[in-house]
C-alpha positions as CSV (number, residue, x, y, z in Angstrom):
1,M,101.2,130.1,93.5
2,S,103.8,128.1,94.1
3,K,104.2,124.6,92.5
4,F,106.4,121.9,93.9
5,L,107.2,118.8,92.2
6,I,108.2,116.1,94.8
7,V,109.1,112.6,93.3
8,G,109.1,109.5,95.9
9,L,111.9,106.9,94.0
10,G,110.8,103.1,94.5
11,N,109.5,100.4,92.0
12,I,106.3,99.1,91.8
13,G,104.5,96.0,93.0
14,D,103.9,94.3,96.2
15,E,107.4,92.8,96.5
16,Y,109.0,96.1,96.8
17,E,106.7,97.6,99.1
18,N,107.8,98.3,102.9
19,T,111.7,97.6,101.5
20,R,114.5,100.2,101.9
21,H,114.9,100.7,98.2
22,N,111.6,102.5,98.2
23,I,111.6,104.8,101.1
24,G,110.5,107.7,98.5
25,F,107.0,105.8,98.3
26,T,107.0,105.3,101.6
27,I,107.5,108.8,103.1
28,L,104.4,110.2,100.4
29,D,101.9,107.7,101.0
30,T,102.7,108.5,104.9
31,I,101.9,112.1,103.5
32,A,98.7,111.0,101.8
33,K,97.1,108.5,104.6
34,E,98.3,111.4,107.3
35,N,95.8,114.1,105.0
36,S,93.5,111.5,104.0
37,F,93.7,111.3,100.2
38,K,94.9,108.7,98.0
39,F,97.1,108.5,94.5
40,T,95.8,108.1,91.2
41,I,97.7,106.6,88.5
42,D,98.3,108.4,85.7
43,K,100.6,108.5,82.9
44,L,104.3,107.0,84.3
45,A,103.4,107.2,87.6
46,S,100.7,107.9,90.8
47,I,99.7,111.1,91.0
48,A,98.5,113.2,94.0
49,T,98.5,116.6,95.1
50,Y,98.7,118.2,98.2
51,K,98.2,121.9,99.2
52,F,100.8,122.8,102.2
53,K,100.4,127.2,103.9
54,G,99.4,128.1,100.0
55,K,102.1,125.9,98.2
56,T,101.0,122.8,95.8
57,L,102.9,119.4,95.5
58,I,102.5,117.3,92.7
59,L,103.3,114.1,94.7
60,V,105.0,111.9,92.2
61,K,105.2,108.1,92.4
62,P,106.9,106.6,89.2
63,S,105.2,103.7,88.0
64,T,108.4,103.4,85.5
65,Y,110.9,101.4,87.8
66,M,113.3,102.8,89.6
67,N,116.4,102.4,86.7
68,L,113.7,104.3,84.3
69,S,112.8,107.1,87.3
70,G,114.1,110.0,84.6
71,K,111.1,109.5,82.2
72,A,108.3,110.2,84.8
73,V,110.7,113.0,86.3
74,N,111.1,114.4,82.9
75,Y,107.6,114.1,81.7
76,W,105.6,115.3,85.4
77,L,107.7,118.3,85.3
78,Q,106.9,119.2,81.7
79,A,103.0,118.6,82.2
80,E,102.5,120.5,85.2
81,K,105.1,123.1,84.4
82,V,107.1,122.9,87.5
83,Q,110.1,124.3,87.3
84,K,113.5,122.7,88.1
85,E,114.5,124.2,91.3
86,N,111.2,123.5,92.6
87,L,112.2,119.3,92.2
88,L,112.6,117.3,94.8
89,V,113.6,113.6,95.2
90,L,113.1,111.2,97.6
91,T,115.3,108.5,97.5
92,D,117.2,106.0,99.9
93,D,120.8,106.4,100.4
94,L,123.5,103.3,101.6
95,A,126.3,106.0,102.0
96,L,124.2,107.2,105.5
97,P,123.5,105.9,108.5
98,F,120.1,104.3,109.1
99,G,117.4,107.3,109.5
100,S,120.0,110.2,108.9
101,V,117.9,112.3,106.6
102,R,120.3,114.9,104.2
103,M,119.0,117.6,101.9
104,K,121.2,118.5,99.1
105,G,120.5,120.9,96.0
106,K,122.6,118.8,93.9
107,G,125.2,115.8,93.6
108,S,126.2,113.1,91.8
109,D,124.2,109.9,91.5
110,G,126.0,107.9,94.0
111,G,125.5,104.7,92.1
112,H,121.5,105.0,92.4
113,N,120.2,104.2,89.4
114,G,117.6,106.5,90.0
115,L,118.9,109.4,90.3
116,K,121.2,108.4,87.1
117,S,118.3,108.1,84.9
118,I,116.7,111.2,86.2
119,Q,120.0,112.6,85.8
120,E,120.3,111.5,82.1
121,T,117.0,112.6,81.4
122,L,117.6,116.0,82.6
123,A,120.7,115.9,81.7
124,S,121.3,117.6,84.9
125,S,122.9,116.8,88.4
126,E,121.1,120.4,89.8
127,Y,118.1,118.8,90.8
128,A,117.3,118.9,95.3
129,R,117.2,115.5,96.3
130,L,116.5,114.2,100.0
131,R,118.2,111.2,101.1
132,F,117.1,108.7,103.5
133,G,120.0,106.7,105.3
134,V,119.0,103.8,104.8
135,G,122.7,101.9,106.4
136,N,125.3,99.6,104.8
137,E,124.4,96.5,107.1
138,F,125.5,94.0,103.9
139,S,127.8,91.3,103.7
140,K,130.6,91.8,99.8
141,G,127.9,91.0,97.5
142,K,124.7,91.6,98.7
143,Q,123.9,95.3,98.3
144,V,121.2,94.3,96.0
145,D,119.1,91.9,98.4
146,Y,119.9,94.4,101.5
147,V,118.5,97.3,99.3
148,L,115.2,95.4,97.8
149,G,115.2,93.7,101.3
150,K,111.9,94.7,103.9
151,W,112.9,96.9,107.0
152,D,113.9,94.6,109.8
153,A,112.2,95.1,113.5
154,E,114.3,97.3,114.9
155,E,114.6,99.9,111.9
156,Q,111.0,99.2,111.9
157,K,110.6,100.7,115.2
158,G,112.7,103.7,114.3
159,L,110.6,104.7,111.1
160,E,108.3,106.7,112.1
161,P,110.3,109.4,113.3
162,R,112.5,109.8,111.0
163,I,110.0,109.7,108.1
164,K,107.9,112.5,110.1
165,L,111.3,114.2,109.6
166,A,111.5,113.9,105.9
167,I,108.2,114.8,105.8
168,E,108.8,118.1,107.8
169,M,111.9,118.5,105.3
170,I,109.3,117.9,102.4
171,Q,107.2,121.0,103.6
172,G,110.1,123.3,104.7
173,F,111.8,122.7,100.9
174,A,108.1,124.2,99.8
175,T,107.5,126.8,102.5
176,I,111.0,128.7,103.7
177,G,112.9,127.1,100.5
178,L,115.9,124.3,100.0
179,Q,119.1,126.8,101.6
180,R,117.2,127.0,105.0
181,T,115.6,123.3,105.6
182,M,119.4,122.4,104.7
183,S,120.6,124.6,107.8
184,A,117.3,124.0,109.7
185,Y,117.3,120.2,109.2
186,N,120.5,118.4,107.9
187,N,121.9,117.8,111.0
188,K,118.9,116.8,113.7
């Protein structure tokens, strides 16, 4: 049976809940809610195990804060003995329009502190990531306020179907693999 580590990036604490930067947590929380399981607090993260079509997906929400996400990723890869090619990181992306969801097998950190931390800790940018577009509707110098801001009413309405799409892509990653998932979903 194959094991996959699915890491949703975000920050812990009520003030970060339902913010753009926490979309990784939101996606994993949605999977948990839809499948009636809970996360448990463990070393460096909240963890849950999700079985899908014979695959084991270990869902990880780092408790290290965004800038130290790599510590949690590295720890859980080793603790669960998951190969790096079975790692998928869910992250917000300012470069993509709101609701766009793209999967990539590798890439730069794009200025994202969570990805930067993972890349430094793993000494590699060769890991899959699911980028969830949050748009870039902010004025100069307001990037931090924007990503740490809550979704507006209009975005809130469009969020659910895009989260469902992201979940299908996570399931695809675990069952049909990275390449076929990218081909099937990257332009939806």
